[in-house]
A tleap script that builds the chain and sets N, CA, C and O, in Angstrom:
source leaprc.protein.ff14SB
mol = sequence {
  NMET ASN ALA SER GLU LEU THR LEU ASN LEU
  LEU LEU GLY GLY LEU PHE GLY ILE LEU GLY
  GLN GLY ILE ARG ILE VAL VAL GLY LEU LYS
  LYS LEU ASN ASP SER ASN SER ALA ALA THR
  ALA ALA GLY GLN GLN LYS ASP ASP PHE SER
  SER SER ARG LEU LEU VAL SER ILE PHE ILE
  GLY PHE VAL ALA GLY ALA LEU ALA MET LEU
  VAL SER CYS PHE THR ASP THR ASP THR PRO
  LYS LYS ILE THR LEU GLN LEU ALA ILE GLY
  ILE ILE ALA GLY GLY TYR SER GLY VAL ASP
  PHE ILE GLU GLY ILE PHE ASN LYS TYR ILE
  PRO LYS THR THR PRO ALA ASN GLY GLN PRO
  VAL GLY GLY CGLY
}
set mol.1.N position { 6.602 46.008 34.248 }
set mol.1.CA position { 7.797 46.154 33.397 }
set mol.1.C position { 8.387 47.872 33.509 }
set mol.1.O position { 7.744 48.874 33.822 }
set mol.2.N position { 9.815 47.744 33.131 }
set mol.2.CA position { 10.154 49.414 33.222 }
set mol.2.C position { 10.535 49.592 31.706 }
set mol.2.O position { 10.461 48.729 30.831 }
set mol.3.N position { 11.023 51.094 31.561 }
set mol.3.CA position { 11.118 51.516 30.192 }
set mol.3.C position { 12.218 51.208 29.039 }
set mol.3.O position { 12.421 51.739 27.947 }
set mol.4.N position { 12.821 50.176 29.695 }
set mol.4.CA position { 14.251 49.633 29.060 }
set mol.4.C position { 14.025 47.768 28.476 }
set mol.4.O position { 14.780 47.164 27.715 }
set mol.5.N position { 12.727 47.221 29.156 }
set mol.5.CA position { 12.263 46.261 28.907 }
set mol.5.C position { 11.450 46.745 27.352 }
set mol.5.O position { 11.787 46.486 26.197 }
set mol.6.N position { 10.508 47.377 27.769 }
set mol.6.CA position { 9.204 47.904 26.668 }
set mol.6.C position { 10.496 48.204 25.407 }
set mol.6.O position { 10.457 47.610 24.330 }
set mol.7.N position { 11.627 49.231 25.762 }
set mol.7.CA position { 12.011 49.513 23.975 }
set mol.7.C position { 12.677 48.388 23.738 }
set mol.7.O position { 12.795 48.226 22.524 }
set mol.8.N position { 13.499 46.953 24.796 }
set mol.8.CA position { 13.944 46.209 24.076 }
set mol.8.C position { 12.563 45.105 23.269 }
set mol.8.O position { 12.679 44.268 22.374 }
set mol.9.N position { 11.476 45.500 23.945 }
set mol.9.CA position { 10.665 44.177 22.877 }
set mol.9.C position { 10.146 44.909 21.874 }
set mol.9.O position { 9.641 44.343 20.904 }
set mol.10.N position { 10.205 46.391 21.982 }
set mol.10.CA position { 9.547 46.600 20.660 }
set mol.10.C position { 10.669 46.609 19.694 }
set mol.10.O position { 10.432 46.406 18.503 }
set mol.11.N position { 11.834 46.821 20.101 }
set mol.11.CA position { 13.033 46.938 19.058 }
set mol.11.C position { 13.427 45.601 18.674 }
set mol.11.O position { 14.197 45.343 17.749 }
set mol.12.N position { 12.807 44.689 19.501 }
set mol.12.CA position { 13.202 42.848 18.662 }
set mol.12.C position { 11.995 42.812 17.897 }
set mol.12.O position { 12.195 42.205 16.844 }
set mol.13.N position { 10.543 43.320 18.040 }
set mol.13.CA position { 9.351 43.184 17.476 }
set mol.13.C position { 9.780 43.935 16.102 }
set mol.13.O position { 9.624 43.367 15.021 }
set mol.14.N position { 10.281 45.127 16.188 }
set mol.14.CA position { 10.612 45.580 15.073 }
set mol.14.C position { 11.913 44.462 14.148 }
set mol.14.O position { 11.683 44.161 12.976 }
set mol.15.N position { 13.053 44.016 14.771 }
set mol.15.CA position { 13.858 43.671 13.658 }
set mol.15.C position { 12.880 42.291 13.013 }
set mol.15.O position { 13.058 41.826 11.887 }
set mol.16.N position { 12.067 41.896 13.785 }
set mol.16.CA position { 11.028 40.259 13.295 }
set mol.16.C position { 10.136 41.018 12.183 }
set mol.16.O position { 9.801 40.549 11.095 }
set mol.17.N position { 9.817 42.335 12.714 }
set mol.17.CA position { 9.020 42.882 11.442 }
set mol.17.C position { 9.714 42.918 9.780 }
set mol.17.O position { 9.193 42.585 8.716 }
set mol.18.N position { 11.262 43.532 10.110 }
set mol.18.CA position { 12.156 43.616 9.258 }
set mol.18.C position { 12.342 42.413 8.679 }
set mol.18.O position { 12.511 42.448 7.460 }
set mol.19.N position { 12.365 40.998 9.383 }
set mol.19.CA position { 12.956 39.826 8.695 }
set mol.19.C position { 11.857 39.638 7.826 }
set mol.19.O position { 12.229 39.303 6.701 }
set mol.20.N position { 10.288 39.766 7.992 }
set mol.20.CA position { 9.532 39.008 7.367 }
set mol.20.C position { 9.464 40.166 6.008 }
set mol.20.O position { 9.400 39.657 4.889 }
set mol.21.N position { 9.479 41.782 6.111 }
set mol.21.CA position { 9.477 42.262 5.380 }
set mol.21.C position { 10.853 42.007 4.297 }
set mol.21.O position { 10.786 41.927 3.070 }
set mol.22.N position { 11.443 41.961 4.704 }
set mol.22.CA position { 12.969 41.035 4.248 }
set mol.22.C position { 12.416 39.928 3.115 }
set mol.22.O position { 12.580 39.998 1.896 }
set mol.23.N position { 11.750 38.941 3.833 }
set mol.23.CA position { 11.113 37.729 3.153 }
set mol.23.C position { 10.532 38.454 1.699 }
set mol.23.O position { 11.108 38.584 0.618 }
set mol.24.N position { 9.366 38.806 2.060 }
set mol.24.CA position { 8.287 39.870 1.063 }
set mol.24.C position { 9.562 40.371 0.170 }
set mol.24.O position { 9.713 39.663 -0.826 }
set mol.25.N position { 10.629 41.557 0.312 }
set mol.25.CA position { 11.555 41.881 -0.836 }
set mol.25.C position { 11.996 41.103 -1.590 }
set mol.25.O position { 11.897 41.359 -2.790 }
set mol.26.N position { 12.620 39.912 -1.172 }
set mol.26.CA position { 13.083 38.749 -1.842 }
set mol.26.C position { 12.406 38.545 -2.432 }
set mol.26.O position { 12.894 38.309 -3.538 }
set mol.27.N position { 10.642 38.402 -2.416 }
set mol.27.CA position { 9.858 37.116 -3.741 }
set mol.27.C position { 10.156 38.611 -4.679 }
set mol.27.O position { 11.007 38.649 -5.567 }
set mol.28.N position { 9.213 39.903 -4.261 }
set mol.28.CA position { 9.412 41.115 -5.174 }
set mol.28.C position { 10.904 41.374 -6.112 }
set mol.28.O position { 11.021 41.674 -7.300 }
set mol.29.N position { 11.644 41.201 -5.374 }
set mol.29.CA position { 13.095 41.339 -6.708 }
set mol.29.C position { 12.727 39.960 -7.582 }
set mol.29.O position { 12.356 40.159 -8.738 }
set mol.30.N position { 12.777 39.032 -7.267 }
set mol.30.CA position { 12.188 38.157 -8.111 }
set mol.30.C position { 11.526 37.964 -8.934 }
set mol.30.O position { 11.707 37.075 -9.766 }
set mol.31.N position { 10.444 38.868 -8.909 }
set mol.31.CA position { 9.374 39.139 -9.841 }
set mol.31.C position { 9.675 39.758 -10.132 }
set mol.31.O position { 9.574 39.596 -11.348 }
set mol.32.N position { 10.458 41.335 -9.820 }
set mol.32.CA position { 10.849 41.449 -10.483 }
set mol.32.C position { 11.857 41.689 -12.062 }
set mol.32.O position { 11.680 42.359 -13.079 }
set mol.33.N position { 12.862 40.819 -11.619 }
set mol.33.CA position { 14.045 40.885 -12.249 }
set mol.33.C position { 13.006 39.100 -13.417 }
set mol.33.O position { 13.307 39.183 -14.608 }
set mol.34.N position { 12.076 37.883 -13.122 }
set mol.34.CA position { 11.326 37.674 -13.913 }
set mol.34.C position { 10.632 39.084 -14.851 }
set mol.34.O position { 10.968 39.423 -15.986 }
set mol.35.N position { 9.979 39.490 -14.299 }
set mol.35.CA position { 9.458 40.823 -15.564 }
set mol.35.C position { 10.434 41.341 -16.190 }
set mol.35.O position { 10.285 41.315 -17.412 }
set mol.36.N position { 11.069 41.652 -15.943 }
set mol.36.CA position { 12.297 42.130 -16.838 }
set mol.36.C position { 12.927 41.036 -17.583 }
set mol.36.O position { 12.681 41.156 -18.783 }
set mol.37.N position { 13.413 40.348 -17.402 }
set mol.37.CA position { 13.500 39.480 -17.910 }
set mol.37.C position { 12.577 38.959 -19.018 }
set mol.37.O position { 12.978 38.443 -20.061 }
set mol.38.N position { 11.474 39.124 -18.721 }
set mol.38.CA position { 10.380 39.017 -20.256 }
set mol.38.C position { 10.149 40.112 -21.491 }
set mol.38.O position { 9.808 39.832 -22.641 }
set mol.39.N position { 10.439 41.496 -20.921 }
set mol.39.CA position { 10.043 42.642 -20.816 }
set mol.39.C position { 11.640 42.754 -22.083 }
set mol.39.O position { 11.622 43.374 -23.146 }
set mol.40.N position { 12.323 42.306 -21.765 }
set mol.40.CA position { 13.462 42.610 -22.452 }
set mol.40.C position { 13.761 41.511 -23.768 }
set mol.40.O position { 14.373 41.807 -24.794 }
set mol.41.N position { 13.274 40.425 -23.506 }
set mol.41.CA position { 12.988 39.309 -24.723 }
set mol.41.C position { 11.999 39.685 -25.563 }
set mol.41.O position { 12.145 39.163 -26.668 }
set mol.42.N position { 10.399 40.861 -25.423 }
set mol.42.CA position { 9.726 41.332 -25.979 }
set mol.42.C position { 10.210 42.788 -26.336 }
set mol.42.O position { 9.743 43.471 -27.248 }
set mol.43.N position { 10.704 42.969 -25.916 }
set mol.43.CA position { 11.686 44.382 -26.604 }
set mol.43.C position { 10.933 45.105 -25.728 }
set mol.43.O position { 10.302 45.892 -26.433 }
set mol.44.N position { 10.611 45.301 -24.441 }
set mol.44.CA position { 9.343 45.973 -24.069 }
set mol.44.C position { 10.828 47.027 -23.115 }
set mol.44.O position { 12.016 46.716 -23.028 }
set mol.45.N position { 9.948 48.558 -22.419 }
set mol.45.CA position { 10.891 49.189 -21.065 }
set mol.45.C position { 11.065 48.287 -19.856 }
set mol.45.O position { 10.106 47.720 -19.333 }
set mol.46.N position { 12.042 48.195 -19.520 }
set mol.46.CA position { 11.718 47.605 -18.000 }
set mol.46.C position { 11.986 48.157 -16.893 }
set mol.46.O position { 12.817 49.055 -16.756 }
set mol.47.N position { 11.087 47.513 -15.723 }
set mol.47.CA position { 10.576 48.319 -14.339 }
set mol.47.C position { 12.780 48.644 -13.989 }
set mol.47.O position { 13.814 48.042 -14.276 }
set mol.48.N position { 12.374 50.014 -13.198 }
set mol.48.CA position { 13.406 50.625 -12.436 }
set mol.48.C position { 13.061 49.814 -11.325 }
set mol.48.O position { 11.918 49.456 -11.040 }
set mol.49.N position { 14.445 49.452 -10.511 }
set mol.49.CA position { 14.262 49.452 -8.986 }
set mol.49.C position { 14.015 50.542 -8.288 }
set mol.49.O position { 14.024 51.302 -9.256 }
set mol.50.N position { 13.833 51.135 -7.523 }
set mol.50.CA position { 13.611 52.045 -6.658 }
set mol.50.C position { 13.904 51.687 -4.647 }
set mol.50.O position { 13.328 51.077 -3.746 }
set mol.51.N position { 15.056 52.463 -4.816 }
set mol.51.CA position { 15.747 52.420 -3.405 }
set mol.51.C position { 14.974 53.192 -2.195 }
set mol.51.O position { 14.860 52.644 -1.099 }
set mol.52.N position { 14.607 54.101 -2.372 }
set mol.52.CA position { 13.527 54.693 -1.912 }
set mol.52.C position { 12.683 53.895 -1.195 }
set mol.52.O position { 12.570 53.687 0.013 }
set mol.53.N position { 12.047 53.439 -2.265 }
set mol.53.CA position { 10.837 52.660 -1.726 }
set mol.53.C position { 10.968 52.141 -1.357 }
set mol.53.O position { 10.032 51.940 -0.583 }
set mol.54.N position { 12.192 51.053 -1.192 }
set mol.54.CA position { 12.927 50.257 -0.508 }
set mol.54.C position { 13.062 49.932 0.722 }
set mol.54.O position { 12.779 48.909 1.346 }
set mol.55.N position { 13.742 51.371 1.135 }
set mol.55.CA position { 13.604 51.970 2.314 }
set mol.55.C position { 12.366 52.328 3.438 }
set mol.55.O position { 12.346 52.403 4.666 }
set mol.56.N position { 11.459 52.489 2.481 }
set mol.56.CA position { 10.236 52.788 3.439 }
set mol.56.C position { 9.364 51.503 3.538 }
set mol.56.O position { 8.569 51.482 4.477 }
set mol.57.N position { 9.405 50.201 2.531 }
set mol.57.CA position { 9.189 48.867 3.011 }
set mol.57.C position { 9.654 48.795 4.456 }
set mol.57.O position { 9.038 48.894 5.517 }
set mol.58.N position { 11.284 48.536 4.086 }
set mol.58.CA position { 11.575 48.097 5.875 }
set mol.58.C position { 11.752 48.748 6.554 }
set mol.58.O position { 12.603 48.400 7.373 }
set mol.59.N position { 11.012 50.381 6.782 }
set mol.59.CA position { 10.812 51.002 8.148 }
set mol.59.C position { 8.990 50.416 8.060 }
set mol.59.O position { 8.509 49.905 9.072 }
set mol.60.N position { 8.274 50.541 6.997 }
set mol.60.CA position { 7.214 50.279 7.276 }
set mol.60.C position { 7.019 48.344 8.253 }
set mol.60.O position { 6.242 47.989 9.140 }
set mol.61.N position { 7.887 47.742 7.669 }
set mol.61.CA position { 8.095 46.323 8.499 }
set mol.61.C position { 8.345 46.471 9.843 }
set mol.61.O position { 7.797 45.960 10.820 }
set mol.62.N position { 9.337 47.317 9.733 }
set mol.62.CA position { 9.482 47.568 11.355 }
set mol.62.C position { 8.737 48.317 12.356 }
set mol.62.O position { 8.706 48.304 13.586 }
set mol.63.N position { 8.183 48.933 11.497 }
set mol.63.CA position { 6.367 49.707 12.257 }
set mol.63.C position { 5.253 48.718 12.258 }
set mol.63.O position { 4.382 48.821 13.122 }
set mol.64.N position { 5.201 47.753 11.354 }
set mol.64.CA position { 4.038 46.750 12.069 }
set mol.64.C position { 5.019 45.319 12.692 }
set mol.64.O position { 4.384 44.427 13.256 }
set mol.65.N position { 6.024 45.225 12.600 }
set mol.65.CA position { 6.656 44.085 13.575 }
set mol.65.C position { 6.587 44.734 15.239 }
set mol.65.O position { 6.522 43.917 16.157 }
set mol.66.N position { 6.604 45.983 15.502 }
set mol.66.CA position { 6.499 46.361 16.469 }
set mol.66.C position { 5.417 46.355 17.236 }
set mol.66.O position { 5.323 45.996 18.409 }
set mol.67.N position { 4.548 46.796 16.472 }
set mol.67.CA position { 2.494 47.146 16.784 }
set mol.67.C position { 2.637 45.752 16.996 }
set mol.67.O position { 2.206 45.417 18.099 }
set mol.68.N position { 3.161 44.700 16.219 }
set mol.68.CA position { 2.476 42.992 16.092 }
set mol.68.C position { 3.029 42.659 17.589 }
set mol.68.O position { 2.347 42.119 18.460 }
set mol.69.N position { 4.308 43.054 17.727 }
set mol.69.CA position { 4.979 43.071 19.531 }
set mol.69.C position { 4.077 43.161 20.634 }
set mol.69.O position { 3.750 42.332 21.483 }
set mol.70.N position { 3.625 44.780 20.367 }
set mol.70.CA position { 2.973 45.216 21.143 }
set mol.70.C position { 1.811 44.955 21.885 }
set mol.70.O position { 1.400 45.316 22.987 }
set mol.71.N position { 1.146 43.808 20.462 }
set mol.71.CA position { -0.628 43.830 20.340 }
set mol.71.C position { -0.308 42.649 21.094 }
set mol.71.O position { -0.752 42.479 22.230 }
set mol.72.N position { 0.530 41.729 20.445 }
set mol.72.CA position { 0.528 40.497 20.995 }
set mol.72.C position { 1.158 39.356 22.267 }
set mol.72.O position { 0.727 38.306 22.745 }
set mol.73.N position { 2.367 40.180 22.487 }
set mol.73.CA position { 2.963 40.199 24.076 }
set mol.73.C position { 3.083 40.651 24.762 }
set mol.73.O position { 4.120 40.363 25.361 }
set mol.74.N position { 2.255 41.722 25.355 }
set mol.74.CA position { 1.826 42.760 26.426 }
set mol.74.C position { 0.209 42.440 26.723 }
set mol.74.O position { -0.738 42.195 25.976 }
set mol.75.N position { 0.302 42.519 27.689 }
set mol.75.CA position { -0.675 42.323 28.563 }
set mol.75.C position { -1.185 42.626 29.381 }
set mol.75.O position { -0.492 43.612 29.632 }
set mol.76.N position { -2.080 42.620 30.294 }
set mol.76.CA position { -2.859 43.426 31.378 }
set mol.76.C position { -1.580 43.432 32.503 }
set mol.76.O position { -1.177 44.581 32.687 }
set mol.77.N position { -0.845 42.395 33.302 }
set mol.77.CA position { -0.164 42.391 34.131 }
set mol.77.C position { 1.638 43.376 33.525 }
set mol.77.O position { 1.826 43.990 32.475 }
set mol.78.N position { 2.574 43.147 34.640 }
set mol.78.CA position { 3.630 43.794 34.211 }
set mol.78.C position { 4.415 43.329 33.553 }
set mol.78.O position { 5.208 43.831 32.757 }
set mol.79.N position { 4.194 42.121 33.917 }
set mol.79.CA position { 5.228 41.075 32.919 }
set mol.79.C position { 4.735 40.893 31.718 }
set mol.79.O position { 3.576 40.492 31.610 }
set mol.80.N position { 5.613 41.183 30.457 }
set mol.80.CA position { 5.548 40.822 28.981 }
set mol.80.C position { 5.319 38.711 29.268 }
set mol.80.O position { 5.356 38.175 30.375 }
set mol.81.N position { 5.113 37.996 27.970 }
set mol.81.CA position { 4.873 37.133 27.604 }
set mol.81.C position { 5.506 36.543 27.229 }
set mol.81.O position { 5.527 36.864 26.041 }
set mol.82.N position { 6.607 35.259 27.463 }
set mol.82.CA position { 7.639 35.392 27.354 }
set mol.82.C position { 7.900 34.881 25.462 }
set mol.82.O position { 7.253 33.964 24.955 }
set mol.83.N position { 8.713 35.518 24.869 }
set mol.83.CA position { 9.306 35.122 23.629 }
set mol.83.C position { 9.214 33.632 23.260 }
set mol.83.O position { 10.058 32.832 23.665 }
set mol.84.N position { 8.169 33.268 22.482 }
set mol.84.CA position { 8.609 31.524 21.950 }
set mol.84.C position { 8.652 31.912 20.777 }
set mol.84.O position { 8.488 33.067 20.382 }
set mol.85.N position { 8.909 30.817 20.055 }
set mol.85.CA position { 9.040 30.456 18.821 }
set mol.85.C position { 7.886 30.469 17.433 }
set mol.85.O position { 7.941 30.431 16.204 }
set mol.86.N position { 6.687 30.560 18.687 }
set mol.86.CA position { 5.200 30.629 18.025 }
set mol.86.C position { 5.191 32.024 17.853 }
set mol.86.O position { 4.738 32.546 16.835 }
set mol.87.N position { 5.850 32.900 19.154 }
set mol.87.CA position { 5.405 33.971 18.492 }
set mol.87.C position { 6.024 34.796 17.795 }
set mol.87.O position { 5.542 35.879 17.462 }
set mol.88.N position { 7.625 34.237 17.359 }
set mol.88.CA position { 8.204 35.241 16.900 }
set mol.88.C position { 8.068 34.810 15.664 }
set mol.88.O position { 8.920 35.304 14.925 }
set mol.89.N position { 7.199 33.949 15.039 }
set mol.89.CA position { 6.913 33.663 13.552 }
set mol.89.C position { 6.035 34.424 13.675 }
set mol.89.O position { 5.996 35.215 12.733 }
set mol.90.N position { 5.314 34.567 14.380 }
set mol.90.CA position { 3.539 35.124 14.230 }
set mol.90.C position { 4.061 36.950 13.791 }
set mol.90.O position { 3.389 37.732 13.118 }
set mol.91.N position { 5.419 37.219 14.420 }
set mol.91.CA position { 5.882 38.839 14.296 }
set mol.91.C position { 6.062 38.853 13.146 }
set mol.91.O position { 5.598 39.657 12.339 }
set mol.92.N position { 6.940 37.728 12.896 }
set mol.92.CA position { 7.292 37.460 11.149 }
set mol.92.C position { 6.122 38.189 10.306 }
set mol.92.O position { 5.946 39.311 9.830 }
set mol.93.N position { 5.398 36.937 10.371 }
set mol.93.CA position { 4.347 37.455 9.788 }
set mol.93.C position { 3.342 38.152 9.397 }
set mol.93.O position { 2.584 38.057 8.431 }
set mol.94.N position { 3.487 39.381 10.886 }
set mol.94.CA position { 2.607 40.310 10.679 }
set mol.94.C position { 3.649 41.450 10.484 }
set mol.94.O position { 3.315 42.629 10.365 }
set mol.95.N position { 5.000 40.989 10.460 }
set mol.95.CA position { 6.084 42.214 9.144 }
set mol.95.C position { 5.693 42.047 7.703 }
set mol.95.O position { 5.807 42.813 6.746 }
set mol.96.N position { 5.162 40.742 7.821 }
set mol.96.CA position { 5.380 40.279 5.813 }
set mol.96.C position { 3.387 41.373 6.041 }
set mol.96.O position { 3.051 42.555 5.959 }
set mol.97.N position { 2.919 40.521 6.229 }
set mol.97.CA position { 1.436 40.746 6.240 }
set mol.97.C position { 0.970 42.500 6.432 }
set mol.97.O position { 0.105 43.189 5.892 }
set mol.98.N position { 1.961 42.762 7.417 }
set mol.98.CA position { 1.099 43.853 7.834 }
set mol.98.C position { 1.569 45.280 6.976 }
set mol.98.O position { 0.975 46.346 7.139 }
set mol.99.N position { 2.681 45.121 6.081 }
set mol.99.CA position { 2.992 45.673 5.529 }
set mol.99.C position { 2.177 45.859 4.650 }
set mol.99.O position { 1.428 46.799 4.917 }
set mol.100.N position { 1.889 45.136 3.236 }
set mol.100.CA position { -0.133 45.226 2.587 }
set mol.100.C position { -0.865 45.857 3.521 }
set mol.100.O position { -1.485 46.708 2.884 }
set mol.101.N position { -1.183 45.951 4.740 }
set mol.101.CA position { -2.370 46.359 5.259 }
set mol.101.C position { -1.914 47.995 5.370 }
set mol.101.O position { -2.887 48.735 5.227 }
set mol.102.N position { -0.886 48.563 5.552 }
set mol.102.CA position { -0.545 49.553 6.198 }
set mol.102.C position { -0.197 50.207 4.747 }
set mol.102.O position { -0.477 51.405 4.798 }
set mol.103.N position { 0.312 49.839 3.481 }
set mol.103.CA position { 0.053 49.769 2.614 }
set mol.103.C position { -1.033 50.292 1.586 }
set mol.103.O position { -0.967 51.068 0.632 }
set mol.104.N position { -1.900 49.672 2.070 }
set mol.104.CA position { -3.525 49.423 1.241 }
set mol.104.C position { -4.238 50.937 2.092 }
set mol.104.O position { -4.959 51.748 1.511 }
set mol.105.N position { -3.785 51.043 3.683 }
set mol.105.CA position { -4.255 51.815 4.075 }
set mol.105.C position { -4.253 53.383 3.499 }
set mol.105.O position { -5.105 54.258 3.335 }
set mol.106.N position { -2.541 53.217 3.242 }
set mol.106.CA position { -2.226 54.461 2.672 }
set mol.106.C position { -2.678 54.836 0.826 }
set mol.106.O position { -2.922 55.968 0.409 }
set mol.107.N position { -2.684 54.022 0.286 }
set mol.107.CA position { -3.381 54.007 -1.263 }
set mol.107.C position { -4.881 54.457 -1.273 }
set mol.107.O position { -5.535 55.133 -2.067 }
set mol.108.N position { -5.120 53.959 -0.334 }
set mol.108.CA position { -6.816 54.502 -0.434 }
set mol.108.C position { -7.435 55.602 0.268 }
set mol.108.O position { -8.551 55.924 -0.139 }
set mol.109.N position { -6.949 56.241 1.227 }
set mol.109.CA position { -7.322 57.137 2.172 }
set mol.109.C position { -5.896 58.413 1.727 }
set mol.109.O position { -6.022 59.617 1.506 }
set mol.110.N position { -5.138 57.907 1.723 }
set mol.110.CA position { -3.932 59.632 1.141 }
set mol.110.C position { -3.762 59.465 -0.535 }
set mol.110.O position { -3.255 58.549 -1.181 }
set mol.111.N position { -4.426 60.790 -0.993 }
set mol.111.CA position { -4.628 60.903 -2.102 }
set mol.111.C position { -3.075 61.355 -3.393 }
set mol.111.O position { -2.437 62.386 -3.178 }
set mol.112.N position { -2.805 60.690 -4.272 }
set mol.112.CA position { -2.157 61.010 -5.209 }
set mol.112.C position { -2.177 62.105 -6.050 }
set mol.112.O position { -3.030 62.394 -6.889 }
set mol.113.N position { -0.806 62.895 -5.648 }
set mol.113.CA position { -1.177 64.208 -6.590 }
set mol.113.C position { -0.643 64.114 -7.636 }
set mol.113.O position { -0.069 63.061 -7.911 }
set mol.114.N position { -0.668 65.311 -8.649 }
set mol.114.CA position { 0.666 65.290 -10.012 }
set mol.114.C position { 1.077 66.521 -9.507 }
set mol.114.O position { 0.255 67.315 -9.048 }
set mol.115.N position { 2.467 66.792 -9.554 }
set mol.115.CA position { 3.202 67.992 -9.274 }
set mol.115.C position { 3.279 68.472 -11.075 }
set mol.115.O position { 2.804 67.857 -12.030 }
set mol.116.N position { 3.979 69.648 -11.068 }
set mol.116.CA position { 3.871 70.016 -12.524 }
set mol.116.C position { 4.783 69.397 -13.594 }
set mol.116.O position { 4.938 69.916 -14.700 }
set mol.117.N position { 5.530 67.961 -13.103 }
set mol.117.CA position { 5.963 67.625 -14.364 }
set mol.117.C position { 5.170 66.350 -14.839 }
set mol.117.O position { 5.470 65.523 -15.699 }
set mol.118.N position { 4.259 66.425 -14.160 }
set mol.118.CA position { 3.465 64.977 -14.505 }
set mol.118.C position { 3.587 64.051 -13.926 }
set mol.118.O position { 2.744 63.184 -14.151 }
set mol.119.N position { 4.624 63.754 -12.941 }
set mol.119.CA position { 5.052 62.147 -12.502 }
set mol.119.C position { 4.172 61.896 -11.366 }
set mol.119.O position { 4.410 62.682 -10.450 }
set mol.120.N position { 3.139 60.982 -11.086 }
set mol.120.CA position { 2.588 60.754 -9.934 }
set mol.120.C position { 3.523 60.943 -9.146 }
set mol.120.O position { 4.687 61.007 -9.539 }
set mol.121.N position { 2.998 61.126 -7.254 }
set mol.121.CA position { 3.665 61.320 -6.064 }
set mol.121.C position { 2.832 60.280 -5.606 }
set mol.121.O position { 1.710 60.032 -6.049 }
set mol.122.N position { 3.640 59.451 -4.362 }
set mol.122.CA position { 2.754 58.826 -3.575 }
set mol.122.C position { 2.844 57.381 -3.574 }
set mol.122.O position { 3.410 56.780 -4.487 }
set mol.123.N position { 2.257 56.741 -2.488 }
set mol.123.CA position { 2.075 55.011 -3.228 }
set mol.123.C position { 1.559 54.195 -4.274 }
set mol.123.O position { 0.988 54.880 -5.123 }
set mol.124.N position { 1.558 53.185 -4.473 }
set mol.124.CA position { 1.044 52.346 -5.195 }
set mol.124.C position { 1.854 51.859 -6.503 }
set mol.124.O position { 1.365 51.014 -7.253 }
savepdb mol mol.pdb
quit
């Protein structure tokens, strides 16, 4: 396998990961909307949408999908496996669930710090 084939397969895996993360984002936005509607009805403060967190989440989905493609598509031989519908769905699922795994690692092992303004920094 040459470098261009490897690059194209990793990019395809990353795009599948973004698709999986996009599904997760849609679910999260629906939950945020429902939560904000309930908070408004109860006279409570609504949660804000974070575009920076959205972009980081999409990037993590890309990484998770590329890693899933790397692990599942390449063998000891020089030829990659054929990309089937089943493999594509598996990589999309990897993008969906891989983000939870990666964020869990970050939240566990990277300490949150509090700057002078008292606002927490970090995932979570």
